[in-house]
N, C-alpha and C positions, 0 to 999 in steps of 0.2 A: 506300280502301286501294289499289285498282288504280291510281288516279291518282297516288298517292305513288310506286308502283312505276315508272310511266311517267316521272315527273319525274326520279327517280334513274337510270333506264335511259338517259334522254337525256344525262345528265351522264357516265355510265359505260357506253357502249354495248358495250364489249368485256369486261364483267364480269358475273358472276352477281350479281344483286341480291336480298338477303334482307331482308324487311320484317317487323319485330316486330308481332305482333297478339295482344294479351293474353298468353297463355301459350304461344303458337306463333310460329314464323317461317313466312312464306309467300313463295313466288315464283311467277312466272307465265310463260306463253308458252314460248319456247325455253329459258329458264332452268329452268323446271319439268321439261322433257324431259331436260336435262343432269343435274339432280339425281336424277331418276327412274332414269336409266341408272347413275349412279355409286353411289347409295345404296339402290337397290331400293325407293324410295317410289312410291306410286301417284299418278298425275296424274288429277284429276277436274275436268272442264270447264276445262281449261287452267290449273288451279291445283294447286300442291303445297304442303302444309303439314306441318310436323313440330314436335314439342314442343321447348321451350327446352332441356330436358335433353339433347337430341340435337345441339345446335349444335356441340359440340367434335368429334363424330364426322363431321358434315357438312363442317366446315372442314378436318379432317384429310384427307378424301377429295379435296376441292378442291385442297388443297396438293399432295397426292400426284400428282394428275393435272396439276398446274401450271395450274389454271384460275384466272383473276383473279376476285376477288369483293369485294363491299362489303356491310357489315352495318349495317342501321338498328336502333338499340336505344334504349331510354329509361332504362336502368339502367346506371350506370358500371361497367365491368369491363374488364380488360385480358387479351388473349390473346397476341398477338405484334405486333411492330412492322410486319410486312408487311401488316397488315390495315387496310383503309380503313373507319373507323367513321363513320357518319353520325349526326348528332343533329338 
């Protein structure tokens, strides 16, 4: 999982990278700290996870703060055109 994050982070260094893991999204390192600050989630051992059902809330906060982001997902869905979806 962390290796996937690092791969996408290398491609998108100026974006918060969200990786789907089962019924959660996870992010790591500085991205975890950013989401912790914006969404009041707890970072544990440099990892932040949140349930899939909270994705729209998280993306809303990232947009509001004008933070670039990319989302890795394995189920097709559409939010807005300004989102970079990774498959």
